GUTOR-463983 format. One record per residue: residue number from 1; residue in three letters; x, y, z of N, C-alpha, C in turn. Coordinates in nm, 3 decimals, decimal comma, m for minus. Layout:
> i	aa	n_east	n_north	n_up	ca_east	ca_north	ca_up	c_east	c_north	c_up
> NUM	ALA	X	Y	Z	X	Y	Z	X	Y	Z
...
! end
This chain:
> i	aa	n_east	n_north	n_up	ca_east	ca_north	ca_up	c_east	c_north	c_up
> 1	UNK	10,697	5,753	21,948	10,770	5,665	21,859	10,894	5,614	21,931
> 2	UNK	10,920	5,488	21,925	11,034	5,429	21,991	11,159	5,450	21,907
> 3	UNK	11,256	5,521	21,964	11,379	5,548	21,890	11,497	5,468	21,942
> 4	UNK	11,469	5,376	22,036	11,575	5,293	22,090	11,622	5,193	21,985
> 5	UNK	11,749	5,158	21,993	11,803	5,056	21,902	11,744	4,921	21,938
> 6	UNK	11,722	4,835	21,838	11,668	4,703	21,867	11,767	4,623	21,951
> 7	UNK	11,713	4,531	22,031	11,802	4,448	22,112	11,881	4,356	22,021
> 8	UNK	11,999	4,313	22,065	12,082	4,226	21,981	12,010	4,097	21,945
> 9	UNK	12,035	4,048	21,825	11,974	3,923	21,779	12,045	3,806	21,845
> 10	UNK	11,973	3,694	21,865	12,039	3,574	21,916	12,154	3,535	21,823
> 11	UNK	12,250	3,459	21,877	12,370	3,425	21,800	12,341	3,355	21,668
> 12	UNK	12,233	3,279	21,659	12,202	3,206	21,537	12,118	3,286	21,439
> 13	UNK	12,094	3,414	21,468	12,011	3,498	21,383	12,088	3,625	21,345
> 14	UNK	12,067	3,671	21,224	12,130	3,797	21,180	12,063	3,913	21,253
> 15	UNK	12,141	4,017	21,279	12,086	4,137	21,342	11,990	4,204	21,245
> 16	UNK	11,879	4,258	21,294	11,784	4,325	21,205	11,845	4,452	21,146
> 17	UNK	11,809	4,482	21,023	11,856	4,604	20,958	11,744	4,707	20,971
> 18	UNK	11,778	4,823	21,017	11,679	4,928	21,035	11,618	4,970	20,901
> 19	UNK	11,491	5,002	20,903	11,421	5,048	20,783	11,491	5,170	20,723
> 20	UNK	11,542	5,256	20,808	11,609	5,377	20,758	11,730	5,342	20,671
> 21	UNK	11,797	5,232	20,701	11,911	5,189	20,620	11,863	5,150	20,481
> 22	UNK	11,752	5,078	20,473	11,697	5,038	20,343	11,653	5,161	20,263
> 23	UNK	11,591	5,256	20,330	11,546	5,378	20,262	11,666	5,454	20,207
> 24	UNK	11,769	5,468	20,289	11,890	5,539	20,244	11,952	5,470	20,123
> 25	UNK	11,962	5,337	20,127	12,019	5,263	20,014	11,935	5,280	19,888
> 26	UNK	11,803	5,274	19,903	11,714	5,291	19,788	11,729	5,430	19,727
> 27	UNK	11,740	5,531	19,812	11,756	5,668	19,761	11,892	5,686	19,693
> 28	UNK	11,996	5,628	19,750	12,127	5,637	19,686	12,125	5,571	19,548
> 29	UNK	12,059	5,457	19,537	12,044	5,391	19,407	11,965	5,480	19,311
> 30	UNK	11,855	5,537	19,359	11,773	5,626	19,277	11,857	5,743	19,225
> 31	UNK	11,934	5,806	19,315	12,017	5,920	19,273	12,122	5,878	19,171
> 32	UNK	12,178	5,759	19,188	12,281	5,713	19,095	12,222	5,688	18,956
> 33	UNK	12,093	5,660	18,950	12,029	5,633	18,821	11,979	5,759	18,752
> 34	UNK	11,985	5,873	18,821	11,940	5,999	18,759	12,035	6,046	18,650
> 35	UNK	12,160	6,006	18,659	12,262	6,040	18,559	12,263	6,189	18,525
> 36	UNK	12,272	6,271	18,630	12,283	6,416	18,610	12,152	6,491	18,604
> 37	UNK	12,041	6,422	18,592	11,911	6,489	18,591	11,874	6,533	18,732
> 38	UNK	11,796	6,638	18,742	11,752	6,686	18,873	11,645	6,595	18,931
> 39	UNK	11,651	6,580	19,061	11,546	6,508	19,133	11,431	6,606	19,156
> 40	UNK	11,309	6,556	19,153	11,193	6,644	19,175	11,085	6,568	19,252
> 41	UNK	11,018	6,638	19,341	10,903	6,584	19,415	10,938	6,457	19,493
> 42	UNK	11,059	6,452	19,548	11,106	6,332	19,618	11,018	6,295	19,737
> 43	UNK	10,976	6,393	19,814	10,896	6,363	19,933	10,771	6,285	19,894
> 44	UNK	10,695	6,336	19,799	10,572	6,267	19,758	10,600	6,131	19,696
> 45	UNK	10,710	6,121	19,621	10,746	5,994	19,559	10,774	5,889	19,667
> 46	UNK	10,855	5,926	19,765	10,891	5,830	19,870	10,769	5,792	19,952
> 47	UNK	10,689	5,888	19,990	10,570	5,858	20,070	10,477	5,764	19,993
> 48	UNK	10,454	5,790	19,866	10,363	5,704	19,790	10,421	5,564	19,771
> 49	UNK	10,553	5,552	19,763	10,617	5,420	19,748	10,613	5,342	19,879
> 50	UNK	10,617	5,410	19,991	10,625	5,344	20,122	10,488	5,321	20,184
> 51	UNK	10,396	5,414	20,163	10,268	5,410	20,233	10,183	5,288	20,197
> 52	UNK	10,172	5,254	20,071	10,088	5,141	20,032	10,137	5,009	20,093
> 53	UNK	10,265	4,973	20,078	10,308	4,848	20,142	10,300	4,853	20,294
> 54	UNK	10,315	4,971	20,353	10,298	4,985	20,498	10,155	4,949	20,537
> 55	UNK	10,059	5,007	20,466	9,919	4,977	20,495	9,887	4,830	20,472
> 56	UNK	9,935	4,775	20,361	9,910	4,634	20,331	9,967	4,543	20,440
> 57	UNK	10,089	4,570	20,482	10,154	4,487	20,583	10,085	4,496	20,718
> 58	UNK	10,050	4,617	20,759	9,984	4,634	20,889	9,845	4,571	20,886
> 59	UNK	9,772	4,589	20,777	9,640	4,526	20,766	9,651	4,374	20,773
> 60	UNK	9,749	4,317	20,705	9,768	4,172	20,710	9,805	4,129	20,852
> 61	UNK	9,895	4,203	20,915	9,937	4,172	21,052	9,819	4,174	21,148
> 62	UNK	9,725	4,265	21,124	9,607	4,280	21,210	9,488	4,200	21,157
> 63	UNK	9,513	4,104	21,069	9,407	4,020	21,011	9,296	4,104	20,949
> 64	UNK	9,335	4,215	20,888	9,244	4,308	20,820	9,140	4,371	20,912
> 65	UNK	9,169	4,370	21,041	9,084	4,442	21,137	9,125	4,589	21,131
> 66	UNK	9,038	4,670	21,073	9,073	4,810	21,048	9,093	4,889	21,176
> 67	UNK	9,017	4,858	21,280	9,034	4,930	21,407	9,171	4,902	21,467
> 68	UNK	9,212	4,775	21,466	9,344	4,739	21,519	9,455	4,798	21,431
> 69	UNK	9,437	4,793	21,300	9,537	4,847	21,208	9,551	4,998	21,227
> 70	UNK	9,440	5,068	21,240	9,445	5,212	21,261	9,519	5,245	21,390
> 71	UNK	9,491	5,169	21,495	9,559	5,192	21,622	9,709	5,166	21,608
> 72	UNK	9,745	5,056	21,541	9,886	5,023	21,522	9,958	5,132	21,442
> 73	UNK	9,890	5,192	21,346	9,948	5,296	21,262	9,946	5,433	21,327
> 74	UNK	9,865	5,449	21,433	9,851	5,580	21,495	9,763	5,672	21,415
> 75	UNK	9,668	5,612	21,342	9,573	5,688	21,259	9,432	5,668	21,312
> 76	UNK	9,343	5,758	21,275	9,202	5,733	21,302	9,153	5,630	21,200
> 77	UNK	9,046	5,561	21,236	8,992	5,461	21,144	8,947	5,525	21,014
> 78	UNK	8,890	5,646	21,023	8,844	5,713	20,900	8,962	5,751	20,810
> 79	UNK	9,074	5,792	20,869	9,192	5,823	20,790	9,246	5,697	20,724
> 80	UNK	9,248	5,587	20,799	9,292	5,460	20,741	9,204	5,422	20,623
> 81	UNK	9,073	5,433	20,638	8,982	5,398	20,529	9,006	5,488	20,407
> 82	UNK	9,029	5,615	20,431	9,057	5,710	20,321	9,183	5,667	20,246
> 83	UNK	9,287	5,630	20,321	9,412	5,588	20,258	9,395	5,454	20,187
> 84	UNK	9,314	5,365	20,243	9,286	5,237	20,177	9,216	5,262	20,043
> 85	UNK	9,121	5,353	20,042	9,052	5,388	19,917	9,150	5,448	19,817
> 86	UNK	9,238	5,535	19,865	9,338	5,601	19,780	9,425	5,499	19,709
> 87	UNK	9,461	5,390	19,778	9,550	5,290	19,721	9,477	5,166	19,671
> 88	UNK	9,344	5,171	19,667	9,266	5,058	19,616	9,276	4,934	19,704
> 89	UNK	9,280	4,955	19,834	9,291	4,844	19,928	9,159	4,810	19,997
> 90	UNK	9,050	4,872	19,956	8,920	4,848	20,021	8,864	4,713	19,984
! end
């Protein structure tokens, strides 16, 4: 996994915001809306919220070529198909 910072954006373009920043902001908003209630099962909640749009975006990027999408995701094709079935993306 590439952990290097993205290269600077050209002067006429805004610098990209890391996905981790968006995740942190979303979680902070979620916590603020709990209003004193305990958080539960956060890991599964976040994964289920992120995984479907990740699969949809990568499949679209790869023109729905499952072999290319699986490679881009670092998954086996059978795992990708299983996850597609799980999220109704078949």
